[in-house]
All heavy atoms as an XYZ file, in Angstrom:
712
protein
N       0.853     -1.175      0.000
C       0.000      0.000      0.000
C       0.899      1.240      0.000
O       1.830      1.345      0.790
C      -0.892     -0.021      1.239
C      -1.883      1.102      1.282
S      -2.963      1.116      2.739
C      -4.090     -0.187      2.378
N       0.583      2.161     -0.892
C       1.393      3.375     -1.000
C       1.098      4.315      0.163
O       0.108      4.160      0.895
C       1.097      4.081     -2.322
O      -0.185      4.681     -2.288
N       1.934      5.302      0.326
C       1.744      6.295      1.393
C       0.439      7.058      1.183
O      -0.276      7.366      2.155
C       2.929      7.251      1.433
N       0.113      7.344     -0.081
C      -1.150      8.039     -0.383
C      -2.346      7.182     -0.005
O      -3.314      7.678      0.584
C      -1.235      8.413     -1.866
C      -0.760      9.804     -2.151
O      -0.488     10.575     -1.239
N      -0.648     10.124     -3.430
N      -2.287      5.906     -0.365
C      -3.381      4.993     -0.028
C      -3.533      4.878      1.485
O      -4.652      4.843      2.007
C      -3.140      3.605     -0.633
C      -3.287      3.586     -2.151
O      -3.882      4.534     -2.712
O      -2.800      2.614     -2.768
N      -2.408      4.801      2.173
C      -2.443      4.711      3.636
C      -3.082      5.969      4.233
O      -3.910      5.889      5.143
C      -1.026      4.523      4.199
C      -0.967      4.423      5.698
C      -1.716      3.211      6.241
O      -1.828      2.181      5.585
N      -2.247      3.350      7.432
N      -2.711      7.115      3.706
C      -3.274      8.382      4.216
C      -4.777      8.448      3.953
O      -5.545      8.875      4.820
C      -2.550      9.566      3.559
C      -3.017     10.899      4.024
C      -2.691     11.123      5.492
N      -3.234     12.399      5.903
C      -3.884     12.605      7.029
N      -4.059     11.621      7.884
N      -4.349     13.785      7.318
N      -5.196      8.033      2.771
C      -6.632      8.025      2.447
C      -7.376      7.083      3.384
O      -8.450      7.410      3.895
C      -6.858      7.655      0.962
C      -6.376      8.794      0.069
C      -8.324      7.333      0.701
C      -6.348      8.475     -1.410
N      -6.809      5.926      3.634
C      -7.427      4.969      4.565
C      -7.565      5.583      5.950
O      -8.598      5.448      6.607
C      -6.596      3.671      4.619
O      -6.573      3.087      3.321
C      -7.187      2.684      5.607
N      -6.537      6.275      6.420
C      -6.587      6.934      7.727
C      -7.669      8.009      7.763
O      -8.398      8.133      8.749
C      -5.230      7.541      8.061
C      -4.160      6.525      8.356
C      -2.772      7.140      8.466
O      -2.650      8.387      8.383
O      -1.813      6.367      8.619
N      -7.778      8.773      6.703
C      -8.793      9.840      6.629
C     -10.191      9.222      6.666
O     -11.061      9.682      7.406
C      -8.596     10.707      5.360
C      -7.324     11.545      5.506
C      -9.818     11.591      5.120
C      -6.907     12.261      4.229
N     -10.408      8.185      5.863
C     -11.718      7.536      5.823
C     -12.068      6.962      7.191
O     -13.199      7.109      7.676
C     -11.764      6.449      4.725
C     -13.009      5.589      4.855
C     -11.690      7.091      3.343
N     -11.126      6.318      7.849
C     -11.380      5.765      9.185
C     -11.697      6.870     10.185
O     -12.573      6.723     11.037
C     -10.198      4.923      9.658
C     -10.096      3.585      8.964
C     -11.376      2.763      9.075
O     -11.946      2.656     10.173
O     -11.812      2.229      8.033
N     -10.992      7.990     10.086
C     -11.274      9.126     10.963
C     -12.679      9.661     10.752
O     -13.389      9.977     11.712
N     -13.076      9.757      9.501
C     -14.427     10.234      9.174
C     -15.464      9.244      9.701
O     -16.473      9.657     10.293
C     -14.575     10.451      7.649
C     -16.030     10.663      7.273
C     -13.719     11.623      7.197
N     -15.230      7.959      9.542
C     -16.170      6.950     10.047
C     -16.300      7.040     11.569
O     -17.397      6.932     12.113
C     -15.727      5.549      9.648
C     -16.014      5.213      8.220
C     -15.692      3.759      7.912
N     -15.988      3.494      6.514
C     -15.250      2.749      5.730
N     -14.174      2.143      6.202
N     -15.585      2.562      4.473
N     -15.183      7.220     12.238
C     -15.208      7.332     13.696
C     -16.003      8.565     14.127
O     -16.843      8.489     15.030
C     -13.768      7.413     14.246
O     -13.087      6.215     13.896
C     -13.761      7.603     15.742
N     -15.763      9.686     13.472
C     -16.487     10.918     13.807
C     -17.974     10.799     13.479
O     -18.821     11.269     14.235
C     -15.853     12.100     13.094
C     -14.510     12.466     13.672
C     -13.914     13.684     12.982
N     -12.711     14.097     13.651
C     -11.499     13.993     13.126
N     -11.340     13.479     11.910
N     -10.446     14.393     13.795
N     -18.271     10.171     12.356
C     -19.673      9.960     11.984
C     -20.367      9.090     13.026
O     -21.495      9.373     13.440
C     -19.787      9.334     10.601
C     -21.207      9.007     10.120
C     -22.068     10.273     10.079
C     -21.158      8.328      8.765
N     -19.701      8.047     13.468
C     -20.266      7.187     14.500
C     -20.528      7.955     15.790
O     -21.576      7.794     16.418
N     -19.580      8.804     16.167
C     -19.760      9.624     17.371
C     -20.944     10.569     17.206
O     -21.744     10.751     18.138
C     -18.487     10.410     17.675
N     -21.081     11.156     16.031
C     -22.197     12.060     15.769
C     -23.524     11.311     15.814
O     -24.491     11.776     16.440
C     -22.021     12.733     14.405
C     -23.128     13.686     13.972
C     -23.289     14.824     14.966
C     -22.831     14.231     12.584
N     -23.589     10.146     15.203
C     -24.819      9.354     15.212
C     -25.181      8.925     16.633
O     -26.345      8.979     17.026
C     -24.671      8.134     14.308
C     -24.642      8.490     12.844
C     -24.265      7.321     11.946
O     -23.525      6.423     12.344
N     -24.773      7.341     10.719
N     -24.191      8.522     17.409
C     -24.438      8.142     18.796
C     -24.978      9.318     19.596
O     -25.905      9.174     20.402
C     -23.165      7.614     19.458
C     -22.720      6.270     18.908
O     -23.510      5.615     18.180
O     -21.567      5.879     19.198
N     -24.398     10.491     19.371
C     -24.840     11.686     20.094
C     -26.267     12.059     19.715
O     -27.086     12.356     20.588
C     -23.890     12.853     19.804
S     -24.302     14.348     20.734
N     -26.584     12.031     18.439
C     -27.946     12.358     17.992
C     -28.954     11.392     18.612
O     -30.010     11.806     19.092
C     -28.037     12.352     16.449
C     -29.480     12.397     15.978
C     -27.262     13.532     15.880
N     -28.621     10.117     18.641
C     -29.520      9.128     19.246
C     -29.695      9.394     20.739
O     -30.816      9.351     21.263
C     -28.988      7.719     19.026
N     -28.611      9.694     21.420
C     -28.686      9.962     22.862
C     -29.458     11.243     23.146
O     -30.240     11.305     24.106
C     -27.280     10.038     23.453
N     -29.274     12.262     22.316
C     -30.009     13.518     22.514
C     -31.513     13.312     22.340
O     -32.313     13.990     22.975
C     -29.512     14.588     21.541
C     -28.156     15.197     21.864
C     -27.678     16.055     20.697
C     -28.195     16.005     23.147
N     -31.877     12.363     21.495
C     -33.287     12.095     21.247
C     -34.023     11.505     22.432
O     -35.249     11.577     22.486
N     -33.292     10.943     23.365
C     -33.948     10.320     24.518
C     -33.607     11.005     25.845
O     -33.938     10.491     26.907
C     -33.630      8.808     24.603
C     -34.190      8.083     23.396
C     -32.146      8.565     24.762
N     -32.959     12.146     25.769
C     -32.643     12.883     26.998
C     -33.941     13.281     27.683
O     -34.921     13.664     27.046
C     -31.808     14.148     26.680
C     -31.765     15.100     27.858
C     -30.401     13.761     26.279
N     -33.939     13.165     28.982
C     -35.066     13.640     29.779
C     -34.509     14.109     31.110
O     -33.334     13.917     31.410
C     -36.101     12.530     29.986
O     -35.529     11.475     30.736
N     -35.348     14.743     31.868
C     -34.947     15.197     33.197
C     -36.078     14.943     34.161
O     -37.253     14.927     33.786
N     -35.727     14.722     35.407
C     -36.731     14.499     36.443
C     -36.257     15.152     37.723
O     -35.053     15.266     37.969
C     -36.948     13.006     36.661
N     -37.209     15.586     38.520
C     -36.891     16.188     39.813
C     -38.064     15.988     40.753
O     -39.218     15.872     40.320
C     -36.581     17.677     39.658
N     -37.747     15.948     42.029
C     -38.751     15.869     43.084
C     -38.535     17.047     44.008
O     -37.388     17.394     44.327
C     -38.615     14.542     43.865
O     -38.773     13.461     42.933
C     -39.662     14.412     44.951
N     -39.616     17.665     44.434
C     -39.509     18.807     45.343
C     -38.862     18.361     46.653
O     -38.929     17.185     47.023
C     -40.888     19.410     45.599
O     -41.724     18.453     46.232
N     -38.234     19.291     47.364
C     -37.573     18.935     48.622
C     -38.501     18.258     49.635
O     -38.063     17.383     50.385
C     -37.062     20.278     49.158
C     -36.901     21.131     47.943
C     -38.003     20.695     47.012
N     -39.768     18.626     49.621
C     -40.711     18.019     50.569
C     -41.307     16.706     50.041
O     -42.079     16.038     50.725
C     -41.823     18.995     50.936
C     -42.622     19.471     49.736
O     -42.471     18.903     48.623
O     -43.398     20.425     49.902
N     -40.942     16.341     48.803
C     -41.403     15.093     48.220
C     -42.841     15.106     47.735
O     -43.375     14.062     47.348
N     -43.467     16.269     47.689
C     -44.880     16.346     47.321
C     -45.114     16.533     45.819
O     -46.225     16.331     45.341
C     -45.565     17.463     48.102
C     -45.556     17.313     49.633
C     -46.220     18.518     50.290
C     -46.233     16.012     50.036
N     -44.081     16.938     45.092
C     -44.211     17.197     43.653
C     -43.076     16.478     42.934
O     -41.922     16.523     43.370
C     -44.136     18.711     43.346
C     -44.181     18.973     41.844
C     -45.247     19.466     44.055
N     -43.414     15.812     41.836
C     -42.404     15.203     40.964
C     -42.726     15.640     39.537
O     -43.883     15.593     39.102
C     -42.420     13.685     41.060
C     -41.425     13.029     40.117
C     -41.213     11.549     40.428
N     -40.461     10.889     39.384
C     -39.155     11.003     39.180
N     -38.443     11.784     39.965
N     -38.559     10.365     38.200
N     -41.693     16.071     38.821
C     -41.859     16.531     37.443
C     -40.865     15.812     36.546
O     -39.731     15.545     36.950
C     -41.637     18.036     37.351
N     -41.294     15.511     35.338
C     -40.428     14.963     34.305
C     -40.575     15.822     33.058
O     -41.678     16.290     32.747
C     -40.794     13.510     33.991
C     -40.468     12.561     35.107
C     -40.778     11.102     34.784
O     -41.292     10.827     33.675
O     -40.516     10.255     35.648
N     -39.457     16.006     32.359
C     -39.450     16.816     31.141
C     -38.742     16.058     30.029
O     -37.966     15.135     30.286
C     -38.752     18.177     31.362
C     -39.454     18.984     32.444
C     -37.282     17.997     31.690
N     -39.002     16.476     28.785
C     -38.317     15.876     27.644
C     -37.011     16.613     27.375
O     -36.603     17.481     28.156
C     -39.229     15.838     26.416
C     -39.602     17.213     25.873
O     -38.959     18.240     26.257
O     -40.526     17.288     25.047
N     -36.369     16.274     26.279
C     -35.060     16.854     25.974
C     -35.102     18.354     25.739
O     -34.083     19.022     25.846
C     -34.446     16.162     24.762
O     -35.263     16.344     23.627
N     -36.270     18.887     25.438
C     -36.423     20.329     25.242
C     -36.849     21.048     26.517
O     -37.048     22.249     26.505
C     -37.442     20.610     24.138
C     -36.945     20.125     22.801
O     -35.801     20.338     22.438
N     -37.806     19.434     22.073
N     -37.047     20.299     27.583
C     -37.486     20.899     28.837
C     -38.999     21.015     28.954
O     -39.501     21.594     29.913
N     -39.725     20.436     27.999
C     -41.189     20.475     28.051
C     -41.696     19.429     29.039
O     -41.222     18.292     29.057
C     -41.788     20.215     26.671
N     -42.640     19.808     29.845
C     -43.181     18.926     30.870
C     -43.868     17.720     30.225
O     -44.722     17.857     29.348
C     -44.188     19.705     31.717
C     -44.645     19.082     33.015
C     -43.476     18.918     33.982
C     -45.724     19.937     33.658
N     -43.475     16.522     30.653
C     -44.071     15.287     30.144
C     -44.793     14.504     31.233
O     -45.557     13.595     30.935
C     -43.006     14.372     29.507
O     -42.012     14.062     30.491
C     -42.365     15.031     28.304
N     -44.526     14.835     32.474
C     -45.178     14.150     33.575
C     -45.155     15.008     34.822
O     -44.182     15.715     35.085
N     -46.239     14.952     35.571
C     -46.342     15.718     36.809
C     -47.146     14.899     37.803
O     -48.259     14.468     37.501
C     -47.029     17.067     36.548
C     -47.190     17.989     37.749
C     -45.837     18.426     38.288
C     -48.029     19.208     37.361
N     -46.554     14.660     38.964
C     -47.219     13.911     40.021
C     -47.312     14.785     41.250
O     -46.322     15.376     41.680
C     -46.439     12.635     40.342
C     -46.431     11.684     39.201
C     -47.283     10.639     39.012
C     -45.563     11.684     38.076
N     -46.994      9.996     37.837
C     -45.938     10.615     37.243
C     -44.493     12.490     37.671
C     -45.291     10.328     36.047
C     -43.851     12.204     36.482
C     -44.249     11.139     35.683
N     -48.521     14.856     41.797
C     -48.775     15.688     42.965
C     -49.297     14.821     44.099
O     -50.227     14.040     43.906
C     -49.811     16.767     42.630
C     -49.500     17.641     41.398
C     -50.672     18.545     41.088
C     -48.221     18.435     41.616
N     -48.726     14.983     45.269
C     -49.173     14.232     46.440
C     -50.474     14.831     46.966
O     -50.724     16.034     46.847
C     -48.102     14.275     47.530
N     -51.312     13.994     47.531
C     -52.587     14.465     48.078
C     -52.385     15.517     49.157
O     -53.234     16.390     49.340
C     -53.380     13.282     48.631
C     -53.957     12.409     47.539
C     -54.858     11.320     48.095
O     -55.521     11.552     49.125
O     -54.886     10.245     47.487
N     -51.281     15.446     49.858
C     -51.015     16.403     50.933
C     -50.949     17.845     50.431
O     -51.078     18.788     51.222
C     -49.716     16.038     51.645
N     -50.778     18.036     49.130
C     -50.765     19.395     48.577
C     -52.121     20.069     48.709
O     -52.213     21.290     48.683
C     -50.347     19.368     47.099
C     -48.883     19.112     46.814
C     -48.661     18.892     45.332
C     -48.029     20.265     47.310
N     -53.169     19.268     48.857
C     -54.513     19.827     48.959
C     -54.686     20.781     50.130
O     -55.533     21.670     50.097
N     -53.885     20.643     51.149
C     -53.982     21.513     52.313
C     -53.153     22.775     52.201
O     -53.180     23.613     53.116
N     -52.446     22.959     51.126
C     -51.588     24.131     50.969
C     -52.270     25.207     50.129
O     -53.200     24.929     49.371
C     -50.275     23.729     50.298
C     -49.426     22.690     51.027
C     -48.191     22.351     50.202
C     -49.019     23.193     52.400
N     -51.751     26.423     50.254
C     -52.276     27.530     49.437
C     -51.896     27.305     47.972
O     -50.828     26.769     47.675
C     -51.703     28.858     49.902
C     -52.128     29.247     51.303
C     -51.611     30.595     51.715
N     -50.183     30.712     51.418
C     -49.505     31.854     51.476
N     -50.111     32.978     51.802
N     -48.221     31.885     51.214
N     -52.775     27.705     47.088
C     -52.549     27.530     45.651
C     -51.228     28.166     45.225
O     -50.497     27.603     44.395
C     -53.703     28.110     44.845
N     -50.902     29.302     45.773
C     -49.658     30.005     45.435
C     -48.440     29.130     45.779
O     -47.490     29.062     45.024
C     -49.593     31.322     46.195
C     -48.354     32.119     45.932
C     -48.312     33.397     46.725
N     -49.671     33.897     46.937
C     -49.975     34.886     47.761
N     -49.043     35.481     48.454
N     -51.214     35.292     47.919
N     -48.495     28.468     46.925
C     -47.388     27.610     47.344
C     -47.288     26.359     46.475
O     -46.190     25.907     46.142
C     -47.543     27.225     48.815
C     -47.439     28.426     49.739
O     -46.788     29.425     49.364
O     -48.030     28.364     50.836
N     -48.447     25.807     46.120
C     -48.461     24.635     45.234
C     -47.874     25.019     43.876
O     -47.022     24.299     43.326
C     -49.885     24.064     45.083
C     -49.915     22.966     44.031
C     -50.402     23.556     46.424
N     -48.312     26.141     43.341
C     -47.820     26.602     42.045
C     -46.308     26.829     42.087
O     -45.583     26.429     41.167
C     -48.538     27.872     41.621
N     -45.826     27.448     43.149
C     -44.390     27.708     43.269
C     -43.603     26.402     43.325
O     -42.534     26.283     42.716
C     -44.113     28.558     44.503
N     -44.129     25.421     44.041
C     -43.454     24.134     44.138
C     -43.428     23.423     42.792
O     -42.407     22.847     42.395
C     -44.127     23.259     45.196
O     -43.431     22.055     45.354
N     -44.538     23.474     42.080
C     -44.599     22.849     40.748
C     -43.593     23.515     39.813
O     -42.822     22.837     39.120
C     -46.024     22.929     40.166
C     -46.961     22.017     40.957
C     -46.022     22.568     38.674
C     -48.425     22.210     40.611
N     -43.579     24.845     39.786
C     -42.664     25.560     38.892
C     -41.206     25.294     39.241
O     -40.382     25.051     38.351
C     -42.951     27.059     38.925
C     -44.243     27.481     38.233
C     -44.498     28.966     38.465
C     -44.176     27.176     36.755
N     -40.871     25.325     40.514
C     -39.485     25.092     40.929
C     -39.051     23.668     40.585
O     -37.916     23.448     40.125
C     -39.331     25.352     42.423
N     -39.936     22.719     40.784
C     -39.595     21.324     40.506
C     -39.462     21.089     39.003
O     -38.526     20.417     38.548
C     -40.644     20.387     41.128
O     -40.742     20.682     42.527
C     -40.265     18.932     40.946
N     -40.370     21.658     38.215
C     -40.272     21.540     36.757
C     -39.000     22.209     36.249
O     -38.321     21.693     35.348
C     -41.501     22.136     36.085
N     -38.655     23.349     36.843
C     -37.426     24.045     36.455
C     -36.200     23.173     36.754
O     -35.273     23.090     35.939
C     -37.320     25.383     37.187
C     -36.050     26.111     36.900
N     -35.831     26.793     35.731
C     -34.910     26.236     37.626
C     -34.618     27.314     35.753
N     -34.043     26.976     36.892
N     -36.173     22.530     37.899
C     -35.053     21.664     38.254
C     -34.955     20.478     37.295
O     -33.865     20.076     36.892
C     -35.184     21.178     39.697
C     -34.062     20.292     40.155
C     -32.676     20.916     40.068
O     -32.562     22.164     40.122
O     -31.691     20.170     39.936
N     -36.086     19.922     36.905
C     -36.085     18.822     35.941
C     -35.531     19.310     34.596
O     -34.739     18.608     33.953
C     -37.490     18.252     35.773
N     -35.933     20.507     34.171
C     -35.431     21.063     32.912
C     -33.938     21.342     33.004
O     -33.191     21.127     32.040
C     -36.192     22.343     32.561
N     -33.464     21.781     34.169
C     -32.036     22.014     34.367
C     -31.261     20.695     34.235
O     -30.204     20.638     33.623
C     -31.775     22.640     35.736
C     -30.331     23.103     35.915
C     -29.890     23.084     37.358
N     -30.042     21.804     38.015
C     -29.250     20.731     37.827
N     -28.255     20.778     36.981
N     -29.466     19.614     38.486
N     -31.821     19.632     34.786
C     -31.170     18.319     34.690
C     -31.085     17.860     33.238
O     -30.054     17.319     32.805
C     -31.919     17.297     35.542
N     -32.149     18.070     32.476
C     -32.137     17.687     31.058
C     -31.113     18.527     30.290
O     -30.378     17.997     29.450
C     -33.528     17.849     30.450
N     -31.046     19.811     30.584
C     -30.082     20.687     29.910
C     -28.651     20.271     30.247
O     -27.765     20.289     29.380
C     -30.316     22.140     30.305
N     -28.412     19.888     31.481
C     -27.072     19.436     31.881
C     -26.686     18.164     31.137
O     -25.534     18.005     30.705
C     -27.020     19.219     33.389
N     -27.639     17.273     30.960
C     -27.357     16.035     30.221
C     -27.078     16.337     28.751
O     -26.170     15.761     28.146
C     -28.516     15.047     30.365
C     -28.324     13.747     29.622
C     -27.132     12.907     30.061
O     -26.491     13.215     31.080
O     -26.820     11.913     29.372
N     -27.857     17.249     28.166
C     -27.588     17.650     26.775
C     -26.191     18.244     26.651
O     -25.445     17.919     25.727
C     -28.625     18.666     26.290
C     -29.915     18.068     25.833
C     -30.791     19.063     25.074
N     -30.855     20.393     25.639
C     -31.687     20.782     26.593
N     -32.546     19.936     27.110
N     -31.677     22.016     27.047
N     -25.823     19.106     27.588
C     -24.503     19.733     27.555
C     -23.398     18.685     27.696
O     -22.364     18.760     27.017
C     -24.391     20.783     28.657
N     -23.610     17.703     28.554
C     -22.624     16.641     28.729
C     -22.432     15.860     27.428
O     -21.311     15.606     26.992
C     -23.049     15.693     29.853
C     -22.004     14.610     30.168
C     -22.545     13.559     31.097
N     -23.569     12.721     30.485
C     -23.312     11.754     29.599
N     -22.099     11.496     29.216
N     -24.309     11.029     29.091
N     -23.546     15.497     26.799
C     -23.469     14.739     25.540
C     -22.777     15.545     24.448
O     -21.946     15.014     23.696
C     -24.874     14.330     25.086
C     -25.559     13.269     25.931
C     -27.035     13.177     25.569
C     -24.868     11.921     25.777
N     -23.091     16.815     24.350
C     -22.459     17.656     23.334
C     -20.979     17.863     23.634
O     -20.145     17.936     22.704
C     -23.184     18.989     23.219
C     -24.592     18.877     22.625
C     -25.319     20.208     22.718
C     -24.544     18.385     21.186
N     -20.609     17.921     24.907
C     -19.205     18.002     25.275
C     -18.447     16.752     24.862
O     -17.317     16.843     24.348
N     -19.063     15.597     25.070
C     -18.442     14.347     24.623
C     -18.271     14.347     23.104
O     -17.252     13.887     22.591
C     -19.282     13.149     25.055
C     -19.193     12.823     26.508
C     -20.025     11.595     26.882
O     -20.664     10.983     25.997
O     -20.039     11.249     28.080
N     -19.278     14.850     22.400
C     -19.190     14.896     20.938
C     -18.046     15.819     20.505
O     -17.270     15.466     19.618
C     -20.514     15.363     20.331
C     -20.516     15.529     18.809
C     -20.224     14.188     18.129
C     -21.831     16.107     18.335
N     -17.954     16.983     21.143
C     -16.853     17.897     20.798
C     -15.497     17.216     20.987
O     -14.597     17.342     20.166
C     -16.919     19.166     21.643
C     -17.845     20.217     21.103
C     -17.688     21.547     21.813
N     -18.057     21.479     23.225
C     -19.289     21.571     23.704
N     -20.288     21.761     22.867
N     -19.529     21.512     24.988
N     -15.373     16.459     22.091
C     -14.128     15.734     22.335
C     -13.859     14.677     21.274
O     -12.721     14.499     20.827
N     -14.900     13.978     20.866
C     -14.742     12.929     19.860
C     -14.421     13.490     18.490
O     -13.723     12.842     17.698
C     -16.018     12.079     19.789
N     -14.901     14.696     18.215
C     -14.650     15.295     16.898
C     -13.294     15.982     16.852
O     -12.801     16.309     15.770
C     -15.759     16.294     16.538
C     -17.149     15.677     16.359
C     -18.163     16.762     16.027
C     -17.143     14.595     15.300
N     -12.718     16.214     18.019
C     -11.372     16.799     18.084
C     -11.413     18.227     17.762
O     -10.755     18.981     17.339
């Protein structure tokens, strides 16, 4: 094999490796989600990779609280779930940057 052929083979292998890393990252980004539970354990929120709420669980004990407090707990918990999803997206993209060199 000539030096040119060897170099072309190396380039093609590098491209295949980077393509594989990109495909893996895209697949992983497609299933990213985030979840959080309020400190008092009364609210649990789940979000998709975009931070959109996909699940919300409320404990019956919330019925005795003021609506303002319930709303604040829901928002804070959903925000924490979205933060977790964003952190996972950032981690995956950081790995991709490393793989792409």
